[in-house]
N, C-alpha and C positions, 0 to 999 in steps of 0.2 A: 605569627605565621599568616595563613590565608583564611579569610572568612568562609563560612559555610556557603554563603550565596555564591562566592566566586568558585568554590569547589563544585557546586551544582552546575554552574555555567560551563565548567570544564567537562563535566559529564555530558552536557548537552551537545558538545562538539566532538564527542567520541572517545574521551579518556575514561578507562575503567577505574575502579577504586584504587588499585595499587599504582596505576600510572598517575593518578591525581596526587596521591600521597607522596610519591617519590619526586614528582615534578615540583610540588610545593616545597619539599625539603631542599631540592637543588636550587630553586629560586632564592630561598633564604640563605643558602650557603655559598652559592656562586659556582663552586667547583667541589667535587668530592668523589670518593671511590664508591663502588657498589656496596661494600660493607658498611661504611660510615653512613651512607644515605639510607640503607635498609634499617639501621639502628634508629636514626632520627625519625624516619617515617613509620617505624613500627610495622615493617613489611618483612616477611620471611626472607632471610638472606638468600635462600635457594631460588627465590623468584626474582630477586633484584636484577640479575643480569638480563633475563628475558624482558623485564619491564623497561629497563634502560635502553635495550636494543630497539624495542618497539617505539619508545619516545624519539630515538634518533631517526628511525625510519619515517616517522610522522613529521619530522622537522622541528622538534621542540628543543633538542639538545645536540651537542657536538661531542664526539668520542675522542679522547686523547689517548693514542696508542703508546702509553708509557708503561712502566712497571712499578706499581700496579696500574692497571688501566684506570683513567679518571674521566669524569664527565663534566662538561661545562654547560651551564644554562645559556640559552640564546635569549636575547631581549624579547619579552613576550609579544610585542607588536610585530617584530620580525618573524617570530615563530608562527604567528597567525597567517602571515603572508606565505610562509614556507609550506605550512600544512595545506593551505588552500590550493597552492600550485600543485602539490603532490596529489591531492585528491582529484583535481581536474585531469592530471596526466593519467592516473590510475583508471579513472572513469572512462576516458577515451580509449585506453588500451583494452579494457574489459569489454567495451561495446564492440570494438573491432573483432575481438576473439569470439564474441557471441554471434556476430554477423557471419564470420567465417564458418563457425560451427553450423549455423542455420542453413548454409548453402552446401553442407557436406553430406556424404552418404551416411555418416553416423547418425544424423537426425532422422533420416528415413528409416534406418534400422530401429531406432528407439521408438518411432511412431508405429512401426509395424509390430514391435513387441507389445506396445501399449494396447493396440487394437485387439490383438489376439488375447492379451491378458484380461481386458475388460469384458470380452465376450464370455469369459468363464466366471465372472463376478456376479453374485446375487445383486439385482438392482437396488435392493434395500441397503446394500453396503456402499452404494455410490451417493453417499450423503455425508455432509460435514458442516462445520461452522467456520466462518471467517470473522476474525476480530480486528477492529480498527478500520476506520473509514477508507484508508488508503488500500488495504488488502481487499476490502469489499469492492472498491472501484476497479481494481485490477481484474478481479474475477468477472465483474460485469462487462468490462471492455473485451475480455477474452471471449465471452459468450456472444457479444454483439458482432465481433469479427467473424465468428464461425456460423452466424445465422444464415439459413438458406431459404427461409420462406416468411417467418413472422417474428416480430418482437412486440410483446405486450407489456406495458409498464403502468403500474399504479403507484403513485408516489405522494409525498406530502407537499405542503406549500413551499417549504425550503428545498425540497427535492427537485423542484422545477429548475431552480438556479443551478443546482449541482449538475443536472443533466446537460446544461449549456456549458458550464465551466470544465467538466471532466469528461464528457462523452459526446459533445455535439459533432466533432469532426468524424468520429467513428460511426455515429448514427447517420450522418450525411452520406458517408460511403456505403452504408448498408442500404439506404434509400436508393442510391445510384445503382446498386446491384439488383434492385427490384424487390427489396424486402418490404413487406407491409408492416408499418409501425403504427401502433395505437398507444396513446398516452392518456391516462385519467389522473387528474390532480385538482386540488382546490385552487381556483384562480382568484387572485386578490389584486388589489392595487399595488401591493409590494412586488409581486412576481409577474405582473401582466406583461412587462416588456420581454421577459424571458419566455413566457408562454407564446407571445407573438412570434418570437424567433423560432420556436419549436414547430409552429404551424407550417413552416416551410419544409419541415422534415417529416412530420407525422400528422395523423389525425388526432386532434386533442379535444377532450371533453372535460367539463367542469364537474368535479366531485361535489361541489356545493349544490348541484342539482339532483343529488341522489334521492331516490324515492323509496318508500316502504321500509325505512329504517334498516336497510341492509348493512351489515357490518363491513367495514373496509379496513385496509391495512396497506403496507408497502410490499409490493411484489414485482418481480420481473420474470417473464416467461418467454423462452426462446424456442421456436419451432415445436412447441408443445412437448419438448423432450427434456429441457432443463429449466429449473426455477430457482430464484433467490427470494427468500422471505425475510423482511426486516423484523428483528426481534426487539429492537430498542427504539426509543424516541429520541431523535437527535436534539430536541429542545432541552432535554433533561440529562443527556449523556455526553460526556467528553468524546471527541472524535476517536481517541485511542481505545475507548471502551465500547464503541458501537459493535453490535454483533448481528450477523445475518446467517440464516440457514440456507445452505445450497443443497440441491438434490438433482440427480440425473435419473431418478426413478420415473420411467415412462408412465407407470400406473398412477402415481401421485400427481405428476405434472399434467397429464392429459385428462384424467378423470376428476381431479379436484381443483388444482390451481387454474387450469384453463377454463373449466366450466364456471368456477367462481368469478373469474374475470369477465366472462361473457355475460353472466347474470347482472353484474354491476354495470357493464357497458350498456346493456339494453335498457337499464333503468335511468340512464342519463339522457339529457336532451340532445 
């Protein structure tokens, strides 16, 4: 059959457990019915039809409309090309749908409902965690886009590079809108070129110059209304396991996070 490593790689490109099992069975058999493939793959027969239909939609197999219906495996290299083309097409279609929705009255209606709903929410409830570096970066970008006055960032040595790679264009647009951006981070030979690039966007200070043994950490504060606090160390944590705390509590953000950042900022050269 197929090695565990290959099955893991199939998982990485989006096939769930049942899809992997049935695809492996069909690859080995070449052609088969839903019942025979379910038996070989040890997948519930009731699920086999949905799984095979999904594999066909993803470009991995061909359906023979015979009695009974049979399924034919496509050459794997061809299947990879098929599924890549399908994903690209679906992505383009979905982006167009989102763009259309974004320009519609429906979005304004939802925004209005959200604004009214949030006004009734206890500020303490406007808090949560984001897991995974990609999800965290999306939230940070969303905050940067909505900034109206200030963006304060305290980050790590590696975080400087991430600001350039994931956020520089949005931060540049924020600066162009007149947003005051301050960044505090350890500046080293490793990240100096990224720091120099950020100096065109923000006022940057070196955390290596910290005085009075003041504790530091990763945080982003926008307009003194929202804050993200890093809870994990990227050096020791896989990107998918990184966690950050987000809050829109005015009390916490303005009275603690903002004041903490200002104390640290004043203690830097």
